C-alpha positions, 0 to 999 in steps of 0.5 A: 805681035801680041803683047806679053805681060809678066806680073806677080800672081794674085789670089784672083788668079787661082782658077786660071792657074788650076785650069793651066795645070789641069790642061797639062794633065793627060789623064786622071787616075787613082790608086786601087787597093793593090796600089795600081793606078786606074782611070778616074773622073776628076770630080770623083777624086779627093783634094789629096788624090788630085794633089798626087797628080798635079800638086797644089795647083790641081784644085782651086781650093788648094791653089788658093791656099798655096798662093796665099801662103806665098803672098803672105810674105814667103820668099816664094814668088808666084808669077804669071805671063799674060797675052792680051790679058789672058794667063797663058803661063806661070812660074814660081821662084824661091829665094835661097841662102845656102852654102856654096856652090849655091849661095844666095840664089833664086830657084825656079821651082815651077814653069808651066805653059798652057798647051794653047799658048805653046810657042808664043814666047811666054816661057822666054818672057818669064825667064827674062823677068826672073833673070832681071829679078835675080839681078835686082836682088843681087843673087849670085846665081839662078838654078832650076832642077827640072830643065831637061824637058826644056833644055834648049830654052834654058840654054838660049837664056845662057843657063849651063848644066851644073849637076846631073841627078838620078831618082832612086828609091831606097827601102826603109828598114829603120829610122836613123838620124845620120846628120846632126838633128835639130828640133824646129819648134816654129814655122819661121823659115829663117831657121833653115837659112844657110843649110845644105840639102845633101841628100835627096836634093831636088828644089832648094831648101826654102822651097822644101820648107814651104811645102812641109809647113803644117800651116799650109797643110792644116788649111787643106781638108 
């Protein structure tokens, strides 16, 4: 049986993670002037257009910046699973501290497998590693918001359904603050420790903070 190794990702893995991401994208498109998606060649798309389809992993440039942002001391932890030294899957988890029912937790924000490695046990290896990580840092729970496509996998690892969400679009008529507003003048993520995410929750607060920090986006042309 092939040897599976799980480890923390490094900057040297950026090209491999981009290849993994793009192998799972069936077609590249861009929006025309009417807002319709039309076929497009990958090389003809801007970094932003690639990001719209595949996120920061869709280009080596963005993936490297994304990894550097996580590895510089963020509470986001990128992981890879290798089979005989070749990366076949990756995951990212974010440590969160929020009011109950979440509390001190790990949020699995991403778990992706290269199509060539489907069924090789890499997802299970990553989940087992994440569960051990949660025990090591004494998290109260581990959560995942995108479990539905792989429900059987998570159930096998003793995850239980807690909430069901539905995606909706709301027409914005005017901007209003209907929660207490706080002006955040620095990029320190400790500012959002203990905060709820009552509206539009998908990942945890720590993950969302990391994806809006201007320090990351200013690095991407």
